[in-house]
C-alpha positions in Angstrom: 0.0 0.0 0.0 1.4 3.4 -0.9 2.0 6.2 1.6 -0.9 8.2 0.2 -3.3 5.2 0.5 -2.2 4.7 4.1 -2.8 8.4 4.8 -6.2 8.3 3.2 -7.2 5.2 5.2 -6.0 6.9 8.4 -8.3 9.8 7.8 -11.5 7.6 7.5 -14.0 7.6 10.3 -15.1 4.2 11.6 -18.3 4.4 9.6 -16.5 5.2 6.4 -14.0 2.4 7.0 -16.9 -0.1 7.6 -18.7 1.1 4.4 -15.5 0.9 2.4 -15.0 -2.7 3.6 -18.6 -3.9 2.7 -18.7 -2.1 -0.6 -15.4 -3.9 -1.5 -16.8 -7.2 -0.4 -20.1 -6.7 -2.3 -18.2 -5.6 -5.5 -15.8 -8.6 -5.4 -18.5 -11.2 -4.6 -19.5 -13.8 -7.2 -23.0 -13.2 -8.4 -24.2 -16.7 -7.4 -22.8 -16.3 -3.8 -24.3 -12.8 -3.5 -27.8 -14.0 -4.7 -27.7 -17.1 -2.6 -27.1 -15.1 0.6 -29.4 -12.2 -0.4 -32.3 -14.6 -1.0 -31.7 -16.3 2.4 -32.1 -12.9 4.2 -35.2 -12.5 6.2 -35.8 -8.7 6.1 -38.6 -7.1 8.1 -40.1 -5.8 4.9 -39.2 -5.7 1.2 -37.2 -2.5 0.8 -38.8 0.2 -1.3 -36.4 2.2 -3.4 -36.1 4.4 -6.4 -33.3 4.6 -8.9 -31.1 7.7 -8.8 -29.0 6.1 -11.6 -30.3 2.9 -13.2 -27.6 0.3 -13.7 -25.4 1.3 -16.6 -22.4 -0.3 -18.1 -19.3 1.6 -19.3 -15.5 1.5 -19.4 -12.9 2.6 -17.0 -9.2 3.0 -17.6 -6.9 0.8 -15.6 -3.6 2.3 -14.6 -0.4 0.6 -13.5 3.1 1.4 -12.3 6.2 -0.3 -13.4 7.7 -2.1 -10.4 4.8 -0.8 -8.3 6.4 2.5 -7.7 7.4 3.9 -11.2 5.6 6.4 -13.4 1.9 5.5 -13.9 0.8 4.2 -17.4 -2.5 3.3 -18.9 -2.8 -0.6 -19.0 -6.1 -0.8 -20.7 -9.9 -0.6 -20.2 -12.2 -2.6 -18.0 -16.0 -2.9 -18.2 -17.8 -1.6 -15.1 -21.5 -1.5 -14.1 -22.6 1.2 -11.7 -25.9 1.8 -9.9 -27.3 4.4 -7.4 -30.6 4.1 -5.6 -32.4 5.7 -2.7 -34.5 3.9 -0.1 -37.8 5.3 1.0 -36.1 6.5 4.2 -33.7 8.6 2.1 -30.6 6.5 2.5 -28.5 6.4 -0.7 -26.9 3.1 -1.9 -24.1 2.9 -4.5 -22.3 0.1 -6.3 -19.6 -0.3 -8.9 -19.2 -3.8 -10.2 -16.6 -5.3 -12.6 -18.4 -6.6 -15.6 -21.9 -6.3 -17.1 -24.1 -7.7 -14.4 -26.9 -5.2 -13.8 -28.5 -7.6 -11.3 -25.3 -7.7 -9.3 -25.1 -3.8 -9.3 -28.7 -3.4 -8.1 -28.3 -6.0 -5.3 -25.0 -4.5 -4.2 -26.4 -0.9 -4.2 -29.5 -2.1 -2.2 -27.3 -3.9 0.3 -25.1 -0.8 0.7 -28.2 1.3 1.5 -29.6 -1.2 3.9 -26.2 -1.6 5.7 -26.4 2.1 6.4 -29.8 1.7 8.1 -29.6 1.1 11.8 -32.5 -1.4 11.8 -31.0 -3.7 9.1 -27.3 -3.2 9.4 -26.6 -6.0 12.0 -28.7 -8.5 10.1 -27.0 -7.8 6.7 -23.5 -7.7 8.3 -23.9 -11.2 9.9 -26.0 -12.9 7.2 -24.5 -11.3 4.0 -21.2 -9.5 4.4 -19.5 -11.9 6.8 -20.3 -15.0 4.8 -19.2 -13.4 1.5 -16.0 -12.2 3.2 -15.3 -15.7 4.4 -15.8 -17.1 0.9 -13.5 -14.5 -0.6 -10.8 -15.2 2.0 -11.0 -18.9 1.4 -10.7 -18.3 -2.3 -7.7 -16.1 -1.7 -6.0 -18.7 0.5 -6.6 -21.3 -2.2 -5.0 -19.1 -4.9 -2.1 -18.5 -2.6 -1.7 -22.3 -1.9 -1.8 -23.0 -5.6 0.7 -20.3 -6.4 3.1 -21.4 -3.6 3.1 -25.0 -5.0 4.7 -23.7 -8.2 7.3 -21.7 -6.4 10.9 -22.4 -7.6 13.8 -21.6 -5.3 17.0 -20.7 -7.2 20.3 -21.1 -5.5 24.0 -21.0 -6.6 26.5 -23.5 -5.3 30.1 -22.3 -4.7 32.3 -24.3 -7.0 35.6 -23.8 -5.2 37.5 -22.4 -8.2 38.0 -19.0 -6.6 
C-alpha cells in the first residue's frame, strides 16, 4: 500500500471504513454467492427504493506502475457497471461492479443502502457481508496455496574455483 493510500485510510471515520469494507466485499462477490445469501435474508419488509441512476455499463481506464512505484501508465480498459438508488427512508446506496451484471449492481447498491440503516445493518452484516468475506478469504487462501506450489527456489553452489 502506498503512503498516500495509508494516509487516506488513516483519515477515514469508523463508519467510512466499515462502508469501504462492505462495498469492496459486495463488489468482489461472485453473483451466485451474493444472490444465494441475499435470497436467504429475512428482512422485516421488502425495501422500497427508487433509482437515482439505473444500472449502466461503461468502461474505466486501468492504470499501473512499473515495479509498483514507477511512473503510472494506462494498461487498458475494463467494463464496469454502476448503480445508485435511494431507499424510501432517504438512504443512498451505491455500487460499482466489474463486468456487465446489472442484477449484481442493483443487489450491491440495495445492500449498501440497507447496511447504512440502523434497523437492518446488523442482520446484513452477519448474514450477508461476513459469509461473503469468508468465501473471498477462502478463495484467496486457495489461490495462494496453488501459487506457492509452483514456487521455484534458485540457488547457486560455490564451485571452489576462486
